[in-house]
LODO-389857 format. One record per residue (C-alpha): x negated, z, y negated; residue number from 1; residue in three letters. Coordinates in Angstrom, 3 decimals. Example, Ala and Ser with C-alpha at 12.3 -4.5 7.8 and 13.67 -1.06 7.14 Angstrom:
// LODO-389857
R     east       up    north seq type
R  -12.300    7.800    4.500   1  ALA
R  -13.670    7.140    1.060   2  SER
// end
This chain:
// LODO-389857
R     east       up    north seq type
R   -0.207    0.113    0.098   1  MET
R   -1.779   -1.119   -3.287   2  LYS
R   -1.607    1.911   -6.475   3  VAL
R   -0.784   -0.711   -9.492   4  ILE
R   -2.589    0.927  -12.437   5  THR
R   -1.651    1.014  -16.509   6  ALA
R   -4.240   -1.321  -17.077   7  ASP
R   -3.152   -3.975  -14.111   8  GLN
R    0.451   -3.675  -15.604   9  VAL
R   -1.017   -4.927  -19.445  10  HIS
R   -2.778   -7.187  -17.864  11  ALA
R   -0.378   -8.990  -15.573  12  SER
R    2.970   -9.170  -17.970  13  LEU
R    3.401  -11.373  -20.803  14  GLN
R    6.129  -12.462  -22.822  15  PHE
R    8.330  -14.796  -22.564  16  PRO
R    7.528  -15.010  -18.992  17  ALA
R    8.983  -11.074  -18.493  18  LEU
R   11.984  -12.168  -19.919  19  ILE
R   13.011  -15.514  -17.739  20  ASP
R   12.065  -13.333  -14.658  21  GLN
R   14.760  -10.802  -16.196  22  LEU
R   17.456  -13.438  -17.175  23  GLN
R   17.152  -14.728  -13.949  24  GLU
R   17.339  -11.309  -11.828  25  ALA
R   20.504  -10.281  -13.807  26  TYR
R   22.158  -13.399  -13.515  27  ALA
R   21.635  -13.043   -9.292  28  GLY
R   22.743  -10.736   -6.704  29  THR
R   21.437   -7.409   -6.908  30  TYR
R   22.470   -3.437   -5.956  31  THR
R   21.729   -0.768   -8.623  32  MET
R   23.480    2.386   -8.028  33  PRO
R   24.114    4.900  -10.992  34  PRO
R   20.634    6.335  -12.299  35  ARG
R   20.492    9.900  -12.055  36  LYS
R   19.252   12.008  -15.125  37  VAL
R   19.083   15.974  -14.135  38  PHE
R   18.255   18.080  -17.067  39  LEU
R   15.871   20.555  -16.172  40  LEU
R   16.975   23.194  -18.211  41  ASP
R   20.862   23.950  -19.221  42  GLU
R   19.880   26.081  -22.126  43  GLU
R   21.184   24.359  -25.326  44  ALA
R   18.879   22.317  -27.533  45  GLY
R   16.604   21.497  -24.276  46  SER
R   16.591   18.032  -23.279  47  TYR
R   13.582   17.777  -20.567  48  ASP
R   14.856   16.224  -17.804  49  ALA
R   14.188   13.777  -14.280  50  PHE
R   15.822   11.127  -13.659  51  ALA
R   15.628    8.415  -10.211  52  LEU
R   16.356    4.745  -10.617  53  LEU
R   17.276    3.093   -7.261  54  PRO
R   17.584   -0.663   -7.067  55  SER
R   17.133   -3.695   -5.041  56  TRP
R   17.465   -7.681   -4.656  57  ASN
R   16.903  -10.069   -2.066  58  GLN
R   12.888   -9.747   -1.907  59  GLN
R   12.199   -5.866   -3.044  60  LEU
R   13.800   -2.283   -2.974  61  ILE
R   12.558    0.328   -5.632  62  GLY
R   13.047    3.770   -6.899  63  VAL
R   11.594    4.704  -10.288  64  LYS
R   11.181    8.303  -10.855  65  ALA
R   10.248    9.720  -13.947  66  PHE
R    9.926   13.052  -16.321  67  THR
R   10.599   13.579  -19.777  68  TYR
R    9.477   16.344  -22.038  69  PHE
R   10.176   15.354  -25.679  70  PRO
R    8.147   18.331  -27.050  71  ALA
R    5.512   18.369  -24.654  72  PRO
R    2.316   21.211  -24.531  73  ALA
R   -0.840   20.470  -25.641  74  ALA
R   -2.766   17.790  -23.423  75  GLY
R    0.664   16.741  -21.904  76  TYR
R    2.506   13.360  -22.512  77  LYS
R    6.078   13.081  -22.739  78  SER
R    6.601   11.045  -20.001  79  LEU
R    5.401   10.179  -16.658  80  TYR
R    6.719    7.603  -14.841  81  SER
R    6.080    5.593  -11.180  82  GLN
R    7.407    3.033   -9.750  83  ILE
R    7.454    2.938   -5.758  84  LEU
R    8.273   -0.409   -4.029  85  LEU
R    9.358   -2.016   -0.811  86  PHE
R    9.961   -4.869    1.093  87  ASP
R   13.363   -5.880    1.324  88  ARG
R   13.036   -7.381    4.602  89  GLY
R   11.287   -4.909    6.284  90  HIS
R   11.499   -1.852    4.726  91  GLY
R    7.534   -1.566    4.423  92  GLU
R    6.460    0.107    1.219  93  PRO
R    4.153   -2.703   -0.965  94  LEU
R    3.068   -0.555   -4.270  95  ALA
R    2.899    2.425   -6.310  96  LEU
R    3.509    1.105   -9.721  97  VAL
R    2.347    2.618  -13.285  98  ASP
R    6.229    3.182  -14.524  99  GLY
R    5.025    3.944  -18.329 100  THR
R    3.989    0.484  -18.714 101  SER
R    6.447   -1.432  -16.740 102  VAL
R    9.130    0.405  -18.931 103  THR
R    7.526   -0.625  -21.841 104  PHE
R    7.669   -4.280  -20.961 105  TRP
R   10.664   -4.406  -19.485 106  ARG
R   12.799   -2.140  -22.115 107  THR
R   11.203   -4.671  -24.509 108  ALA
R   12.141   -7.652  -22.171 109  GLY
R   15.444   -6.252  -22.130 110  ILE
R   16.105   -6.414  -25.999 111  SER
R   14.362   -9.746  -26.241 112  GLY
R   16.802  -11.054  -23.873 113  LEU
R   19.858   -9.518  -25.475 114  ALA
R   18.109  -11.189  -28.714 115  SER
R   18.091  -14.612  -26.982 116  ARG
R   21.867  -14.289  -25.775 117  LEU
R   23.467  -12.901  -28.539 118  LEU
R   21.247  -13.497  -32.187 119  SER
R   21.240  -16.907  -34.156 120  ARG
R   19.118  -19.159  -33.067 121  GLU
R   17.860  -19.666  -36.296 122  ASP
R   17.080  -15.963  -36.817 123  SER
R   14.004  -15.710  -39.323 124  GLU
R   13.642  -12.398  -40.175 125  THR
R   13.780   -8.748  -38.252 126  MET
R   13.758   -5.211  -39.205 127  LEU
R   12.091   -2.847  -36.531 128  LEU
R   13.336    0.941  -36.991 129  LEU
R   10.695    3.310  -34.751 130  GLY
R    6.909    3.327  -34.724 131  THR
R    6.556    4.647  -31.009 132  GLY
R    4.304    3.228  -28.158 133  ASN
R    7.462    0.500  -27.531 134  LEU
R    7.091   -0.683  -30.747 135  ALA
R    4.490   -3.062  -30.386 136  THR
R    5.941   -4.394  -27.666 137  TYR
R    9.531   -4.936  -29.310 138  ILE
R    7.806   -7.232  -32.029 139  LEU
R    5.998   -9.144  -29.467 140  ARG
R    9.428   -9.797  -27.158 141  ALA
R   11.685  -11.032  -30.465 142  HIS
R    8.843  -13.010  -31.668 143  ALA
R    8.654  -14.773  -28.204 144  SER
R   12.531  -15.900  -28.028 145  VAL
R   13.271  -16.491  -31.824 146  ARG
R   11.287  -18.213  -34.789 147  PRO
R   10.740  -15.778  -36.885 148  LEU
R    9.138  -15.646  -39.825 149  LYS
R    9.165  -11.827  -41.258 150  ARG
R    9.138   -8.846  -39.171 151  MET
R    9.496   -5.315  -41.102 152  MET
R    8.771   -2.453  -39.796 153  VAL
R   10.148    1.439  -40.410 154  TRP
R    9.294    4.930  -39.382 155  GLY
R    9.740    8.437  -41.210 156  ARG
R    5.974    8.475  -41.257 157  ASN
R    5.130    5.422  -42.989 158  ARG
R    1.189    5.893  -41.815 159  ASP
R    2.698    5.370  -38.237 160  LYS
R    4.204    1.958  -39.641 161  ALA
R    1.763    1.011  -41.223 162  ALA
R   -0.077    1.267  -37.814 163  ALA
R    2.480   -0.517  -35.987 164  VAL
R    1.955   -3.571  -38.358 165  VAL
R   -1.964   -3.743  -38.080 166  ALA
R   -1.747   -3.351  -34.212 167  ALA
R    0.430   -6.910  -33.897 168  VAL
R   -0.609   -8.559  -37.083 169  SER
R   -3.534  -10.885  -35.497 170  SER
R   -1.362  -11.717  -32.197 171  GLU
R    1.371  -13.270  -34.393 172  LEU
R   -0.625  -14.773  -37.827 173  PRO
R    2.352  -17.062  -38.501 174  ASP
R    4.532  -14.243  -39.143 175  ILE
R    4.822  -11.917  -42.297 176  GLU
R    4.578   -8.438  -41.382 177  LEU
R    5.463   -5.591  -43.449 178  SER
R    6.060   -1.956  -43.495 179  VAL
R    9.854   -1.034  -45.364 180  VAL
R   10.788    2.282  -47.172 181  ASP
R   14.087    1.771  -48.113 182  GLU
R   16.446    0.427  -45.004 183  LEU
R   19.217   -0.042  -46.866 184  ARG
R   17.947   -2.827  -48.581 185  ASP
R   15.547   -4.037  -45.297 186  ALA
R   19.185   -3.942  -43.110 187  CYS
R   20.672   -6.490  -45.877 188  GLY
R   18.097   -8.853  -45.432 189  GLN
R   17.367   -8.754  -41.308 190  ALA
R   18.904  -11.446  -39.125 191  ASP
R   18.061   -9.091  -36.037 192  ILE
R   17.823   -5.190  -36.390 193  VAL
R   16.398   -3.646  -33.517 194  VAL
R   16.117    0.489  -33.431 195  SER
R   14.025    2.553  -31.149 196  ALA
R   13.715    5.452  -32.658 197  THR
R   14.507    9.307  -31.046 198  GLY
R   17.244    9.773  -34.082 199  SER
R   20.109   11.899  -33.275 200  HIS
R   22.062   10.669  -36.471 201  GLU
R   22.924    7.336  -37.093 202  PRO
R   20.292    5.544  -39.533 203  LEU
R   21.922    2.268  -39.561 204  VAL
R   25.022    2.126  -41.438 205  LEU
R   27.936   -0.202  -40.923 206  GLY
R   27.901   -1.177  -44.699 207  GLU
R   24.311   -2.144  -44.625 208  TRP
R   24.909   -5.088  -42.295 209  ILE
R   25.209   -8.782  -43.507 210  ARG
R   27.869  -11.169  -41.045 211  PRO
R   25.536  -13.266  -38.594 212  GLY
R   23.149   -9.843  -38.165 213  THR
R   22.338   -8.961  -34.541 214  HIS
R   21.813   -5.644  -34.038 215  THR
R   20.175   -3.556  -30.649 216  ASP
R   20.229   -0.039  -30.130 217  PHE
R   17.828    1.485  -27.614 218  ILE
R   15.988    4.767  -28.548 219  GLY
R   19.175    7.477  -28.081 220  ASN
R   20.448    8.489  -24.297 221  HIS
R   22.542   11.395  -25.759 222  HIS
R   26.964   10.877  -25.461 223  ALA
R   27.057   12.734  -28.896 224  SER
R   24.164   11.220  -30.509 225  LYS
R   24.091    8.090  -32.234 226  ARG
R   21.145    5.361  -34.291 227  GLU
R   24.301    3.870  -35.742 228  CYS
R   27.532    4.970  -37.175 229  ASP
R   31.214    3.869  -36.351 230  THR
R   31.709    1.819  -38.966 231  GLU
R   28.999   -0.750  -37.458 232  LEU
R   30.797   -0.429  -34.081 233  VAL
R   34.406   -1.598  -34.650 234  ILE
R   32.843   -4.820  -37.522 235  ASN
R   30.964   -5.768  -33.945 236  SER
R   31.419   -7.427  -31.059 237  LYS
R   29.847   -5.042  -28.752 238  VAL
R   28.025   -5.564  -25.489 239  TYR
R   26.512   -2.905  -23.353 240  ALA
R   23.261   -3.515  -20.429 241  ASP
R   25.356   -1.594  -18.406 242  SER
R   28.862   -0.082  -18.445 243  ARG
R   28.657    2.779  -16.756 244  ASP
R   25.387    4.062  -18.099 245  ASN
R   26.733    3.474  -21.519 246  CYS
R   29.974    5.280  -20.818 247  PHE
R   27.853    8.127  -19.299 248  ARG
R   24.887    8.568  -22.121 249  GLU
R   25.858    5.950  -25.250 250  ALA
R   26.618    8.433  -28.346 251  GLY
R   27.117    4.913  -30.046 252  GLU
R   29.943    4.159  -27.958 253  ILE
R   31.126    7.534  -26.979 254  LEU
R   31.275    8.444  -30.357 255  VAL
R   33.756    6.226  -31.991 256  PRO
R   35.997    6.305  -28.303 257  ILE
R   36.022    9.674  -28.939 258  GLU
R   37.377    9.738  -32.729 259  GLU
R   40.311    6.859  -31.413 260  GLY
R   38.971    3.886  -33.153 261  VAL
R   37.189    1.871  -30.089 262  PHE
R   38.287    1.628  -26.281 263  ARG
R   35.853    1.234  -23.457 264  ARG
R   38.270   -2.107  -22.948 265  GLU
R   35.860   -3.449  -26.557 266  ASP
R   32.733   -3.346  -24.658 267  VAL
R   33.065   -7.476  -24.345 268  VAL
R   30.615   -7.858  -21.281 269  ALA
R   27.186   -6.395  -19.444 270  GLU
R   24.233   -7.939  -19.482 271  LEU
R   24.640   -9.275  -15.693 272  SER
R   27.664  -11.156  -17.273 273  GLU
R   25.680  -12.698  -20.174 274  MET
R   23.183  -13.677  -17.654 275  CYS
R   25.668  -15.155  -15.304 276  ALA
R   27.425  -17.081  -18.101 277  GLY
R   30.563  -15.279  -17.448 278  LYS
R   30.526  -13.685  -20.523 279  ALA
R   31.654  -14.718  -24.095 280  THR
R   28.330  -14.485  -26.432 281  LEU
R   28.208  -15.070  -29.963 282  ARG
R   31.167  -17.763  -31.369 283  GLU
R   29.890  -18.182  -34.714 284  SER
R   27.069  -17.654  -37.561 285  ASP
R   29.027  -14.768  -39.348 286  ASP
R   29.535  -12.588  -36.048 287  GLU
R   28.277   -9.262  -36.242 288  ILE
R   26.474   -8.687  -32.598 289  THR
R   25.849   -4.811  -31.368 290  LEU
R   24.203   -4.590  -27.591 291  PHE
R   23.356   -1.034  -26.658 292  LYS
R   20.725   -0.646  -24.114 293  SER
R   20.546    2.850  -21.665 294  ILE
R   17.492    1.232  -19.430 295  GLY
R   18.345   -0.049  -15.730 296  MET
R   16.482   -0.090  -12.602 297  ALA
R   16.800   -3.319  -11.644 298  LEU
R   14.625   -4.489  -15.073 299  SER
R   12.039   -1.796  -13.986 300  ASP
R   12.047   -3.468  -10.217 301  LEU
R   11.617   -6.668  -11.776 302  VAL
R    8.693   -5.713  -14.035 303  GLY
R    7.083   -3.579  -11.364 304  ALA
R    7.441   -6.973   -9.107 305  GLY
R    5.722   -9.392  -11.346 306  ALA
R    3.323   -6.846  -11.756 307  ALA
R    2.491   -6.409   -8.113 308  TYR
R    2.701  -10.413   -7.673 309  ARG
R    0.021  -11.046   -9.881 310  ALA
R   -2.127   -8.849   -7.996 311  THR
R   -2.165  -10.309   -4.512 312  LEU
// end
């Protein structure tokens, strides 16, 4: 059985190839039981967690296990993750793949895939909220699927936002990259808005988003928290990576449902339907689209599988 390190994952994966593989996988046949997230401490205010994400298709069986400690002790990371792959035909263990690196690639890949399916084809300006480890991958993924000319990065810490810009500027020489301070103004300029923050309160407001914008919310996984307000949700055509996951963990959708202004049936489609051509996608240049992503085990299977095959 192979052990595939983070360095090997990074050397193996690239955009838009991974986005193509994700789209093909979600359009195909697969099985994905609901992910299980276990809070390790029931004390109010603690979000330390352990999670299991199983899935399989006609080629591979996989399970990702990860721990999440949002306030780690000195010397430790907030997230540790591993993906175990088995051969679908015979059940033989194939590889143990670093899950943290795969998560960066596949999460950004799904964001890029949602943009490919929902944003306007002529989208030129993107705003990213968030400066964590995922940020550079998101910028690379979106640059691979749309003819972007300008990318703006916002973060609570301006120096961290500047570091994100510096990290990708040489890779994306044809795109104007900048740090922005005023969210309202930046939202009003963007064709694509992606939020990948740890915020528990809305950062993106519906009144700031202009017609035709595609929005994507990645950072929140709590039923009572959210990165955008209710107005944006009710003004948008809403899509989810997985209805099951979002109806359990996505406050962006669950809070408006609790408020009585949005229904579960108002979610237009989930990712498998979108990729298989079974869903209505963007129908005009004036529609606002909203994609909510929680994270799906099949994405981990695809990313880990691509890294494994690259090492053969």
